[in-house]
DRENTORKOL-3810 file (N, C-alpha, C; in nm, 4 decimals):
REM DRENTORKOL-3810
@n.u->0.0812; n.v->-0.1202; n.w->0.0000; ca.u->0.0000; ca.v->0.0000; ca.w->0.0000; c.u->0.0852; c.v->0.1261; c.w->0.0000
@n.u->0.2145; n.v->0.1119; n.w->-0.0046; ca.u->0.2997; ca.v->0.2299; ca.w->-0.0088; c.u->0.2682; c.v->0.3115; c.w->-0.1328
@n.u->0.2757; n.v->0.4430; n.w->-0.1202; ca.u->0.2483; ca.v->0.5371; ca.w->-0.2289; c.u->0.1030; c.v->0.5380; c.w->-0.2725
@n.u->0.0129; n.v->0.4854; n.w->-0.1904; ca.u->-0.1305; ca.v->0.4884; ca.w->-0.2201; c.u->-0.1973; c.v->0.5871; c.w->-0.1265
@n.u->-0.2952; n.v->0.6592; n.w->-0.1796; ca.u->-0.3768; ca.v->0.7500; ca.w->-0.0999; c.u->-0.5187; c.v->0.6970; c.w->-0.1060
@n.u->-0.5795; n.v->0.6788; n.w->0.0123; ca.u->-0.7164; ca.v->0.6286; ca.w->0.0175; c.u->-0.8042; c.v->0.7271; c.w->0.0931
@n.u->-0.9267; n.v->0.7413; n.w->0.0481; ca.u->-1.0249; ca.v->0.8279; ca.w->0.1121; c.u->-1.1295; c.v->0.7391; c.w->0.1770
@n.u->-1.1502; n.v->0.7592; n.w->0.3060; ca.u->-1.2477; ca.v->0.6797; ca.w->0.3800; c.u->-1.3517; c.v->0.7746; c.w->0.4372
@n.u->-1.4791; n.v->0.7481; n.w->0.4062; ca.u->-1.5859; ca.v->0.8285; ca.w->0.4641; c.u->-1.6244; c.v->0.7683; c.w->0.5985
@n.u->-1.6534; n.v->0.8546; n.w->0.6938; ca.u->-1.6891; ca.v->0.8145; ca.w->0.8299; c.u->-1.5845; c.v->0.7217; c.w->0.8897
@n.u->-1.4581; n.v->0.7604; n.w->0.8743; ca.u->-1.3477; ca.v->0.6785; ca.w->0.9216; c.u->-1.3152; c.v->0.6933; c.w->1.0683
@n.u->-1.4002; n.v->0.7630; n.w->1.1423; ca.u->-1.3728; ca.v->0.7825; ca.w->1.2841; c.u->-1.4516; c.v->0.6886; c.w->1.3740
@n.u->-1.5261; n.v->0.5948; n.w->1.3145; ca.u->-1.6015; ca.v->0.4994; ca.w->1.3962; c.u->-1.6320; c.v->0.3737; c.w->1.3149
@n.u->-1.6623; n.v->0.2690; n.w->1.3863; ca.u->-1.7057; ca.v->0.1450; ca.w->1.3233; c.u->-1.6060; c.v->0.0860; c.w->1.2254
@n.u->-1.6597; n.v->0.0285; n.w->1.1191; ca.u->-1.5755; ca.v->-0.0388; ca.w->1.0203; c.u->-1.4841; c.v->0.0587; c.w->0.9470
@n.u->-1.5276; n.v->0.1827; n.w->0.9325; ca.u->-1.4420; ca.v->0.2835; ca.w->0.8695; c.u->-1.3167; c.v->0.3100; c.w->0.9509
@n.u->-1.3304; n.v->0.3116; n.w->1.0831; ca.u->-1.2157; ca.v->0.3341; ca.w->1.1704; c.u->-1.1194; c.v->0.2162; c.w->1.1642
@n.u->-1.1742; n.v->0.0949; n.w->1.1700; ca.u->-1.0898; ca.v->-0.0251; ca.w->1.1643; c.u->-1.0169; c.v->-0.0315; c.w->1.0307
@n.u->-1.0884; n.v->-0.0015; n.w->0.9237; ca.u->-1.0280; ca.v->-0.0044; ca.w->0.7893; c.u->-0.9197; c.v->0.1013; c.w->0.7761
@n.u->-0.9470; n.v->0.2224; n.w->0.8239; ca.u->-0.8482; ca.v->0.3299; ca.w->0.8107; c.u->-0.7212; c.v->0.2979; c.w->0.8881
@n.u->-0.7357; n.v->0.2413; n.w->1.0069; ca.u->-0.6177; ca.v->0.2073; ca.w->1.0864; c.u->-0.5380; c.v->0.0943; c.w->1.0205
@n.u->-0.6077; n.v->-0.0032; n.w->0.9655; ca.u->-0.5397; ca.v->-0.1146; ca.w->0.8988; c.u->-0.4636; c.v->-0.0669; c.w->0.7753
@n.u->-0.5269; n.v->0.0168; n.w->0.6946; ca.u->-0.4607; ca.v->0.0671; ca.w->0.5744; c.u->-0.3402; c.v->0.1538; c.w->0.6101
@n.u->-0.3522; n.v->0.2325; n.w->0.7175; ca.u->-0.2395; ca.v->0.3151; ca.w->0.7609; c.u->-0.1227; c.v->0.2270; c.w->0.8054
@n.u->-0.1528; n.v->0.1194; n.w->0.8760; ca.u->-0.0473; ca.v->0.0271; ca.w->0.9189; c.u->0.0222; c.v->-0.0376; c.w->0.7996
@n.u->-0.0507; n.v->-0.0529; n.w->0.6900; ca.u->0.0055; ca.v->-0.1131; ca.w->0.5688; c.u->0.0823; c.v->-0.0125; c.w->0.4837
@n.u->0.0853; n.v->0.1136; n.w->0.5270; ca.u->0.1655; ca.v->0.2132; ca.w->0.4582; c.u->0.0904; c.v->0.3106; c.w->0.3707
@n.u->-0.0424; n.v->0.3000; n.w->0.3660; ca.u->-0.1209; ca.v->0.3926; ca.w->0.2840; c.u->-0.1344; c.v->0.5266; c.w->0.3554
@n.u->-0.1470; n.v->0.6331; n.w->0.2767; ca.u->-0.1814; ca.v->0.7635; ca.w->0.3326; c.u->-0.3338; c.v->0.7681; c.w->0.3348
@n.u->-0.3909; n.v->0.7792; n.w->0.4537; ca.u->-0.5359; ca.v->0.7715; ca.w->0.4700; c.u->-0.5931; c.v->0.9115; c.w->0.4926
@n.u->-0.6936; n.v->0.9451; n.w->0.4142; ca.u->-0.7652; ca.v->1.0710; ca.w->0.4291; c.u->-0.9052; c.v->1.0361; c.w->0.4764
@n.u->-0.9471; n.v->1.0953; n.w->0.5890; ca.u->-1.0797; ca.v->1.0693; ca.w->0.6435; c.u->-1.1745; c.v->1.1833; c.w->0.6095
@n.u->-1.2932; n.v->1.1470; n.w->0.5654; ca.u->-1.3991; ca.v->1.2449; ca.w->0.5426; c.u->-1.5035; c.v->1.2222; c.w->0.6516
@n.u->-1.5030; n.v->1.3099; n.w->0.7528; ca.u->-1.5899; ca.v->1.2934; ca.w->0.8694; c.u->-1.6698; c.v->1.4212; c.w->0.8929
@n.u->-1.7889; n.v->1.4043; n.w->0.9469; ca.u->-1.8732; ca.v->1.5199; ca.w->0.9738; c.u->-1.8368; c.v->1.5919; c.w->1.1028
@n.u->-1.7884; n.v->1.5189; n.w->1.2018; ca.u->-1.7647; ca.v->1.5744; ca.w->1.3345; c.u->-1.6170; c.v->1.5676; c.w->1.3705
@n.u->-1.5465; n.v->1.6803; n.w->1.3615; ca.u->-1.4025; ca.v->1.6798; ca.w->1.3882; c.u->-1.3719; c.v->1.6493; c.w->1.5345
@n.u->-1.4588; n.v->1.6883; n.w->1.6265; ca.u->-1.4354; ca.v->1.6579; ca.w->1.7682; c.u->-1.4432; c.v->1.5073; c.w->1.7915
@n.u->-1.5371; n.v->1.4411; n.w->1.7268; ca.u->-1.5493; ca.v->1.2956; ca.w->1.7382; c.u->-1.4269; c.v->1.2274; c.w->1.6776
@n.u->-1.3748; n.v->1.2844; n.w->1.5705; ca.u->-1.2560; ca.v->1.2289; ca.w->1.5060; c.u->-1.1349; c.v->1.2429; c.w->1.5968
@n.u->-1.1199; n.v->1.3572; n.w->1.6619; ca.u->-1.0084; ca.v->1.3767; ca.w->1.7550; c.u->-1.0158; c.v->1.2778; c.w->1.8703
@n.u->-1.1366; n.v->1.2473; n.w->1.9166; ca.u->-1.1537; ca.v->1.1566; ca.w->2.0285; c.u->-1.1405; c.v->1.0095; c.w->1.9885
@n.u->-1.1447; n.v->0.9817; n.w->1.8600; ca.u->-1.1449; ca.v->0.8419; ca.w->1.8122; c.u->-1.0146; c.v->0.7706; c.w->1.8381
@n.u->-0.9047; n.v->0.8419; n.w->1.8386; ca.u->-0.7798; ca.v->0.7740; ca.w->1.8652; c.u->-0.6602; c.v->0.8599; c.w->1.8352
@n.u->-0.5464; n.v->0.8181; n.w->1.8869; ca.u->-0.4225; ca.v->0.8922; ca.w->1.8618; c.u->-0.3795; c.v->0.8785; c.w->1.7161
@n.u->-0.3132; n.v->0.9771; n.w->1.6688; ca.u->-0.2587; ca.v->0.9682; ca.w->1.5341; c.u->-0.3430; c.v->1.0357; c.w->1.4276
@n.u->-0.4649; n.v->1.0752; n.w->1.4613; ca.u->-0.5469; ca.v->1.1460; ca.w->1.3639; c.u->-0.5056; c.v->1.2917; c.w->1.3626
@n.u->-0.4719; n.v->1.3422; n.w->1.2472; ca.u->-0.4333; ca.v->1.4826; ca.w->1.2311; c.u->-0.5541; c.v->1.5571; c.w->1.1776
@n.u->-0.6260; n.v->1.6241; n.w->1.2673; ca.u->-0.7518; ca.v->1.6909; ca.w->1.2296; c.u->-0.7270; c.v->1.8366; c.w->1.2048
END
């Protein structure tokens, strides 16, 4: 997944969160499209909001 950019909608919860974290671990640059930035900040460390 190196050199890949992926866009995940609602990546701050549920399956979107699990998928975004897995893809990031595999080397992808993950971009999250979320409605609530405060919820995204609270979702976990490493999110640059």
